[in-house]
Structures are given as structure tokens and as C-alpha cells.
C-alpha positions as CSV (number, residue, x, y, z in Angstrom):
1,X,0.1,-0.2,0.3
2,X,1.4,3.5,-1.1
3,X,-0.9,5.9,-0.1
4,X,-0.1,8.4,2.1
5,X,-4.0,7.8,3.4
6,X,-5.6,5.0,4.0
7,X,-8.7,4.2,1.1
8,X,-11.5,3.0,2.8
9,X,-14.6,1.2,1.4
10,X,-17.3,0.8,3.7
11,X,-20.2,-1.8,3.8
12,X,-22.9,-2.4,5.9
13,X,-26.4,-2.9,5.4
14,X,-27.5,-0.9,8.4
15,X,-27.6,2.5,6.9
16,X,-27.5,4.5,10.0
17,X,-24.4,3.1,11.1
18,X,-22.7,2.8,7.9
19,X,-23.3,6.4,7.2
20,X,-22.2,7.4,10.7
21,X,-18.9,5.9,10.3
22,X,-18.2,7.0,6.7
23,X,-18.8,10.7,8.0
24,X,-16.4,9.5,11.3
25,X,-13.8,8.4,9.4
26,X,-14.2,10.8,6.7
27,X,-12.6,13.4,9.5
28,X,-9.6,11.7,10.6
29,X,-6.3,12.3,9.3
30,X,-5.4,9.4,7.2
31,X,-8.3,8.0,6.4
32,X,-10.6,8.6,3.2
33,X,-13.7,7.1,2.8
34,X,-13.7,6.2,-1.3
35,X,-17.6,4.4,-1.2
36,X,-20.2,2.5,1.0
37,X,-23.1,0.2,0.5
38,X,-25.6,-1.6,1.7
39,X,-25.9,-4.6,-0.7
40,X,-23.3,-7.2,-1.1
41,X,-24.6,-7.9,-4.7
42,X,-22.9,-4.0,-5.8
43,X,-19.7,-4.8,-3.3
44,X,-17.5,-6.0,-5.8
45,X,-18.3,-3.5,-8.3
46,X,-17.6,-0.6,-6.1
47,X,-14.2,-1.9,-5.1
48,X,-13.1,-2.1,-8.6
49,X,-14.6,1.5,-9.7
50,X,-13.2,2.9,-6.2
51,X,-9.9,0.5,-5.7
52,X,-9.9,0.5,-2.5
53,X,-7.1,-0.4,0.0
54,X,-9.6,-1.7,2.7
55,X,-12.6,-2.3,2.9
56,X,-15.1,-2.6,6.1
57,X,-17.4,-5.1,6.2
58,X,-20.0,-6.5,8.1
59,X,-19.9,-10.4,6.9
60,X,-23.6,-10.6,8.4
61,X,-24.8,-9.0,5.4
62,X,-23.7,-11.5,3.2
63,X,-25.3,-15.2,2.8
64,X,-24.2,-17.2,5.0
65,X,-22.2,-20.4,2.8
66,X,-20.7,-17.3,1.0
67,X,-18.9,-15.4,3.6
68,X,-16.0,-17.2,3.0
69,X,-16.0,-16.7,-0.4
70,X,-16.2,-13.3,-0.8
71,X,-13.8,-12.9,1.9
72,X,-11.3,-14.5,-1.1
73,X,-12.4,-12.1,-4.0
74,X,-12.1,-9.2,-2.4
75,X,-8.7,-10.0,-1.0
76,X,-7.4,-11.5,-4.2
77,X,-9.5,-10.4,-6.4
78,X,-8.5,-7.7,-8.8
79,X,-8.3,-5.6,-7.2
80,X,-6.7,-6.9,-4.5
81,X,-7.6,-5.1,-1.4
82,X,-7.2,-5.6,3.1
83,X,-10.8,-6.5,4.4
84,X,-11.6,-5.4,8.0
85,X,-14.7,-7.0,9.4
86,X,-16.9,-5.6,11.7
87,X,-20.0,-7.5,12.9
88,X,-22.4,-8.5,15.6
89,X,-21.4,-12.0,14.6
90,X,-20.0,-13.6,17.6
91,X,-18.8,-17.0,15.7
92,X,-15.4,-18.5,16.7
93,X,-15.4,-20.7,14.3
94,X,-15.7,-18.3,11.5
95,X,-13.3,-15.9,12.9
96,X,-10.9,-18.4,12.7
97,X,-11.7,-19.5,9.4
98,X,-11.7,-16.1,7.8
99,X,-8.3,-14.7,10.0
100,X,-7.1,-18.1,8.1
101,X,-8.8,-17.4,4.7
102,X,-6.1,-13.5,5.5
103,X,-8.3,-10.8,7.0
104,X,-6.4,-7.9,8.2
105,X,-8.8,-7.6,11.3
106,X,-12.3,-8.9,13.1
107,X,-13.7,-6.0,15.0
108,X,-17.0,-6.5,17.6
109,X,-19.6,-3.9,17.0
110,X,-19.3,-3.7,20.3
111,X,-16.1,-1.7,20.4
112,X,-16.1,2.3,20.5
113,X,-15.7,4.6,17.8
114,X,-12.0,4.5,18.8
115,X,-10.8,0.8,18.3
116,X,-12.2,1.4,14.9
117,X,-10.0,4.7,14.2
118,X,-7.0,1.9,15.2
119,X,-7.9,-0.9,13.2
120,X,-8.4,1.4,10.0
121,X,-5.5,2.9,10.5
122,X,-2.8,0.3,11.4
123,X,-3.7,-0.7,7.6
124,X,-0.9,2.0,5.9
125,X,2.0,1.0,4.7
126,X,3.4,-2.1,3.6
127,X,3.0,-4.2,6.6
128,X,-0.2,-3.7,9.1
129,X,-1.6,-5.4,12.5
130,X,-4.1,-8.0,12.1
131,X,-6.5,-6.5,14.8
132,X,-9.2,-8.9,17.0
133,X,-11.7,-8.3,19.3
134,X,-14.3,-10.5,19.8
135,X,-16.7,-10.8,23.6
136,X,-14.0,-13.4,25.0
137,X,-15.7,-13.4,28.7
138,X,-18.9,-15.0,26.4
139,X,-16.9,-17.7,23.4
140,X,-13.4,-18.1,23.4
141,X,-10.8,-18.6,19.9
142,X,-9.0,-20.8,19.5
143,X,-6.4,-22.3,17.4
144,X,-7.6,-25.6,15.8
145,X,-6.4,-29.1,18.2
146,X,-6.1,-26.3,21.5
147,X,-8.4,-27.0,24.2
148,X,-10.6,-24.1,24.5
149,X,-9.0,-20.9,26.1
150,X,-11.2,-17.8,28.3
151,X,-10.9,-14.4,29.0
152,X,-11.5,-11.0,28.6
153,X,-10.7,-8.5,25.8
154,X,-6.6,-8.0,25.8
155,X,-5.8,-4.2,24.8
156,X,-2.7,-3.4,22.5
157,X,-0.8,-2.0,25.2
158,X,-1.6,-5.9,27.1
159,X,-0.6,-7.6,23.7
160,X,2.4,-5.5,22.6
161,X,3.4,-6.8,26.6
162,X,2.5,-10.3,26.3
163,X,4.6,-10.5,22.9
164,X,7.5,-9.2,24.2
165,X,6.8,-11.5,27.1
166,X,6.5,-14.8,25.0
167,X,10.6,-13.4,23.8
168,X,11.7,-13.8,27.3
169,X,12.1,-9.9,28.2
170,X,12.6,-9.4,31.4
171,X,10.3,-6.5,32.4
172,X,12.5,-3.7,32.8
173,X,13.4,-4.8,29.0
174,X,9.8,-4.9,28.1
175,X,9.8,-1.3,29.8
176,X,12.8,0.1,27.5
177,X,11.1,-0.9,24.3
178,X,7.8,0.7,25.6
179,X,8.6,3.5,26.8
180,X,6.6,3.1,29.9
181,X,7.5,2.4,33.8
182,X,8.3,-1.0,35.2
183,X,6.0,-1.1,37.9
184,X,3.4,-0.2,34.7
185,X,4.8,-3.7,33.1
186,X,4.1,-5.2,35.9
187,X,0.6,-4.2,35.7
188,X,-0.2,-5.2,32.5
189,X,1.3,-8.8,33.4
190,X,-1.0,-8.6,36.4
191,X,-4.6,-7.9,34.0
192,X,-3.2,-9.8,31.5
193,X,-2.5,-12.7,33.7
194,X,-6.6,-11.5,35.4
195,X,-8.2,-12.1,31.8
196,X,-6.9,-15.4,30.2
197,X,-7.2,-16.8,33.0
198,X,-3.3,-17.7,33.5
199,X,-0.9,-18.3,36.6
200,X,2.5,-17.6,34.5
201,X,4.0,-15.8,31.7
202,X,4.0,-19.5,29.5
203,X,0.8,-20.0,30.7
204,X,-0.4,-16.5,29.6
205,X,2.1,-16.9,26.3
206,X,0.3,-20.5,25.7
207,X,-2.9,-18.9,25.9
208,X,-2.9,-16.4,23.8
209,X,-0.8,-17.9,21.3
210,X,-3.4,-21.1,21.0
211,X,-6.3,-18.4,20.7
212,X,-4.2,-16.7,17.7
213,X,-3.7,-13.2,19.6
214,X,0.2,-13.7,19.5
215,X,3.0,-15.1,17.5
216,X,5.7,-16.4,20.0
217,X,9.0,-15.5,18.6
218,X,8.5,-12.3,16.7
219,X,8.0,-9.0,18.5
220,X,7.8,-6.7,15.9
221,X,4.7,-4.8,15.8
222,X,4.6,-4.9,12.3
223,X,3.7,-8.9,12.2
224,X,1.7,-9.3,15.7
225,X,-1.9,-9.3,16.5
226,X,-3.6,-6.4,17.6
227,X,-6.4,-6.6,20.0
228,X,-8.4,-3.9,20.3
229,X,-10.4,-2.7,23.1
């Protein structure tokens, strides 16, 4: 992606939400809304005409049997674009399948507006964050073959701390890397343990890995998963 601003198409069948999101995002520096639609039948034509960098898509507007297919066509079509799902659906298996296809994020509509802006802005540049936000206290997101993991949502900062912890950095080293106090790192780790029901750093890392929230061994933010609040 070479644009100074990220060019966005919004696809959501709820007109009020769609138009409000378009109006709000269009006021944000670095974001340009180039189109919107409430009809899945019009989406690919709109993308071909406007050539966005990113489609913010509510997969609930797509028939259940076609959700993976439409994501694939957006991701690998001509033109190809990134896909950020914003939906009320709480279906961990669907989320997992879409992530495996290569979507660039899945946000539950219960998130705040700031989280949506952060997720969109994260799509600037050649590399991006992958953003996942689900109400994990009710349902868990897990990798195939892993046991169930429960927890609350991890913030972007908590994820950064845990990613560095997975690389075996000490609290002091994490503090230096992130430019925060060592006590703040300890507080973040305590919150992480509570949210993931973890008893140690290793336990937290293993659980977060099974949920695809982090990629152990890679401390570069551009390759990590970012979970918004």
C-alpha cells in the first residue's frame, strides 16, 4: 500500500451505522472514505471502481454460505484489497476461518469508535497490525486442535507487553522497549494473567498463542496481532 492515506470502502446493510461511520472516518487524518454500500451484490463492482486499500465489511450482510468466498474475492481479486470485518456476529469458528483466509482484522460492533479508527489506521503501509476483538468472556477464539481458552479482551498495550514477554524479555527490558515504567509493565502483566486466567508468563503466552492473539518469537509490532478494546 503506497498511499499516504488509507482509502476505505464501508459495506454494511445498516444504513444509519454505515453513514455515521463514513462521516466520522472521513474526518480522521490519514483516512479517506471512497465508497459505501448496503448491498453485497454491489460490493465487488464498487471495489473495482474505487480501488480501495481496505474494505470494512459486516459479514452479516453476506449469506452464510458465501462469507468466506466474498472475503477471498476481496483479498485476492483484481484489484485486491485488505478486509476488516466489523460485525455483531460472535462465531469463533467463522472468525478463525476468516483469519486463516487472510483478513486483516475482526472487530465486534460493541467496540468503541476509537478502536475502529485504530484498526483502520493500522492498515497504512506495506505491513499492518491484524486486529481481533471479540467478547471473549462469553466465547473463546482458539486455534484448531487446542483446548478452550477463556478471558476478557486484551488491550493493544497488553498485547505488546505479552509479545515481548513471549520473547523472554524481562520487565525492565519490556519497559525500555515500550518507553513505559517497569511498574506499568507489572500492572499490565497482572491484568493479562487475570483476563486469560493464567498462572504464569508461560501460561499466558501459551493461552494467547492458542487464541492466535500473539506470534511468539516475533516482537516486531508489524507482525503481531493487535487486539483492540
